[in-house]
N, C-alpha and C positions, 0 to 999 in steps of 0.2 A: 669338342665333345661336351664341354660345359654348356655351351650355347644350346646345343640340341636338347640336353637333359632339362635345362631350365625352361625352355620354351614349350616342350611337349609333356613334361611330367611334373605333377605336384610334389612328388617324393623328394626331389633334390632341394626344394625350398625348405624342407624341414631340417636339412643338414647345415643350413647357414643362418647366422644371426648377426648381420652387420650392425656395427655401432655407428652413430652419427659422428663424423669427424669434426674437428675444429675448423669452422668456416667463418668467413666474413658474413655480415648480415645479408648482403645481396645474394651471395652464393648459398647461404642457408635457406633462403626463401625458395630458390630454384630447387635445391636438394629436397626440401619438404614437398614441393609440388610433384617432383618426379617420383618420390617415394610413395605418395598417394596413388599415383597411376600404377606403379608396380604392385602395390597392395591390391588394387582392384583387379589387375591381371591375374595375380596369384589366387585370388578368391574364386575366380571363375574357372581356373584351370582343371580342377577335378571333373567338372561337368564336361569340359572339352575332351579330356582323356577318355571319359566314359563313352562319349559319342563316337570318337575315332576308333575305339576298340571294336566297334561293330561295323566299321566301314573300311573298304580298301582305300589306301592313300597311295596312288601311283604317281610318281614324280620322276623328273630327270634333272640333272644339274645344268646350270648355265654358268657364265663366268663368275658372277658374284657369290656363288657357292664356294668358290676357291679364291679367286682374286680378279680384279677388274682386267678386262681385255685378255683373259686367259687364252693362250695359244692363238692370238689374233693373226700373227704372221710368223714366218720361219725365223725372222730376226728376233722376235719376242721369245720364241722357244730357245734359240741358241743362248740368249742372254740369261733367261730364267733358269734353265736346266744346266747351264755351264758353271753355276756357282753353287757350292754345296749347301749354303744356308737357305737360299731361295728354293732350291730343289727340295730340301727337307720341309719347308713350310707348305709347299704344294702337296708333297707326299702325305704329310700329316692330315691335311684337309681331305684328301682322298680316302685315307683310313677312316676318318669320321663319317664321311658320306657313305662308304661301303657298309659300315656297321649299322648306321641309323636309317638308311634308305635303300641303297643299291641292293643289298642282300635280300630285302623283302620284295623288291621288284621281280627278281629272277633268281630264286634260291639255288637252283642246280648249277648255275654258272660260277658260284663262289666257293665251292667245296675246298679246293686247294688253297685259295687265298685265306680262307677262314682258319685252316689248320696252321698256316704260317703266322696268322694274327694271334692265335692262342700261344704259339711259341714265343712271340714277342711279349705278350702279357706275362707269361711265366718268368721271363727274364727280369722282371721288375721287382723281384723279392727284396732287393736291397734298396728300393725306392728309386732306382735308376734303370731305365730301359737299356738293353744291350744294343749299342750303336750299330754294330755290323748286322745284327738281326733286323733292326729297324730299316737300315739302308737297303737290305736285300728285299724286304717286303715292299718298300717304296718303288724299287726298280721293277718288281713284278706288277705293281699297280699301274705304273707308267707304260708298261707294255701291254696291259690288259685291253682286250678289244670286244668285250661283251657287256658294256654298260647299257647298251640299247636293249630293248625287249619287245616282244610281240605277244599279244593276248589273242587266243583263238576264240574270240567273242564274235557276236554278230551285232553291228558291223565289227570287222577286225580292227584291233587297236595296235598301231605301230608307233612306238616311241623312239625317237631318233637321238643318238648321241652326236651332237654337232660340235663337240669341243675337243675330243681326243683323236678323232679320225679325220683330220683335216687334209685337204688337197692343197699342198704347199705350192706357192707360186714359183714357176720356173723362170719368170722374167726378172724378178728382183726380190731379194729376201724381205724388203720392207713392205711389199705389196700384200694385201689381205689374202689369207688362205681361204680356199673353198670350204664350206661348212661340212661337206662330206667328201672323202676321196673316192676314186673310181671304184675300188673294191666295195666300199660301204654302199655306194649308190647301186651297184649291181645286186648286192644282197637285198636292198630295199625293193628293187623291182621284182625279185623273186618272191619276197614276202607279200607283194600286192597282187601277183598274178591270179587271175580267175576269181577274185573275190567280187561279189556284187556291189559291195560298198566298203569303205574303210575310213577310219579316223586316224590321221597322222598328227602326232605331237612333235612340232618343230619349235624349239625355243625362240628362234628368230623367225619372223614371217617369211614365207616363201614368196608371197606376193605383197610387196610393201608399197610405200608411197614413192612414186617415181621421182618427184622433185628432190625429196630428201636423199634418195639413193644417188641421184646425180651430184648433189653437193658432196656426199661422201666420196664419190668417185674422183671429183676434182681434187679434193684434199689428198686422196691416195696418190694421184698422179704427181702431186707436188711433194710427196714423201712424208705426209703427216696423217696416216690412217688412224693412229691412236688418238689424235686430237678430236675426231668426230665419231669414234666408235664405228669404223667402216666395216661392219659385220652384217652383210646381207647376202642373200643367195646370188644376186646378180653381180656382186663385186668380183667374182672369179669366173672367167669365161667358160672354162671347162665344166665346173660344177653347175653353172646356170644352164648350159645347153643340155646336160644330161638329165637334170631334174625336170626340165620342161618336156624333154622327149619321153620321159617316163609317163607323164600325165597324158601324152598324146598316143601312147601305145594302145593298140586295139584290145589287148587282153588284160589291161588293168581296169580297176573298178569303174562302174558307171557313175558312182557317187563318191566323191571325196569330201572330207571335212578336215581342214588343217587348223589345228589349235596352236596359238602362239602367244608370246608375251614380249618382254625384253625392251620395247621401244618407248615406254612411258606415256602412251596414249592408246586409245582403243578404236577399232574400226572393223567393219565387215565388208568383204567383197564377194560377189558371186562371179565366177570365172567360167566362160564358155569358150570352147574351141571353135574358131572361125571356120566356116565352110564345111562343117561336119554335122549333119543333122542328128546322127546317133552318137555324137561325141559325149564324153563324160561331163558331168556338172561338178564344179569345184567350188567350195566355200572356204574362204580365208577368214577365220575368226580370230581376232587379236584382242586380248584383254590385258592391260598393263597400266600401271603396276598397282599392287596392293597399297603401297605407301607413296612412292614418288610420282610426280607429275612433270610434264614437259612445261617449259616457260610459256605462259598463257599467250602473250602477244606474239611471240615467235611462231608458235604453232598455228595461230590464226592466219598469219601471213603465209606460212607454208601451205596450209590448206587452201587458201584463196588462190595463190599462184599455181598450185598443182592443178586446180580446176581449170584455170585459164590456159596454162601451157600444154596440158595433157588431156584436153577434152577429147571425146570420141572422134571428132573430125580434125584434130590437130595433126599436122604433118610430123611433129616431133615423135609421135608414136612409132613411126617407121624407123627411128634410130634406136629403139629399145629392143631387148632380147625377147620381149613378150608380145611382139606385134601380131603374132598369129593367134592371140587370145583376146577375147573381149572381156574387159573388166567392168563390172557393174557394181558401183558402191551402194551400200545400204545407208539409210538416214537415221541418225540417233534421234529418238523420240522428242527430246527436249532441246534439240539443237536450233541455232538460229538459221535463217534461210540460207541454203547452200552448203552448210557445214556437213562434212563427212567424217571428220576426226573428233572423237569425244575425249576431252582432256579432264578426266576426273579419276582420282585414285579409287580403287575398288576391286571387285572380283567378278568374273564373268560366269554365267550359267547358260548351258545349252540343253535344250530338249530335242530328242530325235524321234522321228516317226519310224514305222516298220521298215521303210526302204533305206534307212540310214541317212536321211536328209534332215537338216535342222528345221524343226517346226517352230521353235521360238528361241530367240537369242536375247539375253538380258545382261545388262551391266548393273551390279549392285554398288552404289556409290558409298565410299567410306565417310563422306561428310554428312550423312544422315538424310540426304535428298532422296526423293522418290526414285525407285529403280528406273533405269532407262532401257527401253526396248529398242532393238535395232530393226528398223522397218524396211522391208523389201520394196524396191521400186517396181514400176511397170517396165518389163524388159523392152517393150516397144519404144521406150523413151531413149534407149541407148542403141543407135543404129550400128550395123557392121561397117 
């Protein structure tokens, strides 16, 4: 809660006045530098709050809003929720997310939970929250199934909760869970039916880099999914097949745009359904992250090997779950020859035309470099 308040509101800063601690000269130098940066952040926060007061801020949590690898596997869940202390940590984070973001996304879904939260707050008159009331609220939040939301806009905006409604692996508890279970995927299909176009917010890309997904699969087979953050849509056979079938359904939108982050690099794919002239057009737009970047040399090699091993004519494409789809990568404006993955912290911006198709895709770089446009290739360059 303190983090939310200090990041988004200038009011909380007026309530604290930290004194400089006793430090060694080296640490004092670092402290002074960091204090200068915090002062600069604080000075601009009033203008930020004023701007955001006039704009909707629609978001959904991913793992780092709670804890790394949150609900990655059934074994992870058994371990985390099987201990009272770790369960309380996760529950407290969900309370903060509900009050500071989730409630605003979909107010009607939280009426009962908010009443229970008021009861918890009222129990703190003696400076201590009532533990049974807090545990009861946390249990309610862990059972809650309405973190996702849909805006009846044009195009429709469908925001997925890929963290709490996981499709747990039946093969082994260590294996990665699917990002949505069968019931949630069925609800997604109903939300999409008969819309001419739709924007889907999926924290993890639905269409990712095949080589990186293969590496994650190998580590998962060896029993180490946590080591490589093996959280992609193709990591779970059931979830992968259902989400791809949704895209191929004849009554789902003619234009999809999938907005994602999570992977610490940026890219854009256009996806076409093979052998269907009137099939939907899909854009996977991934912008990540605002701060963190992928190791530069490693990503360059992944990018290069991915182009070699999974080119349009490569037989390896027949061993992937996406073989019935044609993946056409966009080119970052300032990339070196052949590069498709853009490794620069920043934030993405997408402009849409009247048909719900992306007309311009931009990555704003946090290092002060010129903005990077994602350039569409000639579709004829990528044969079926």
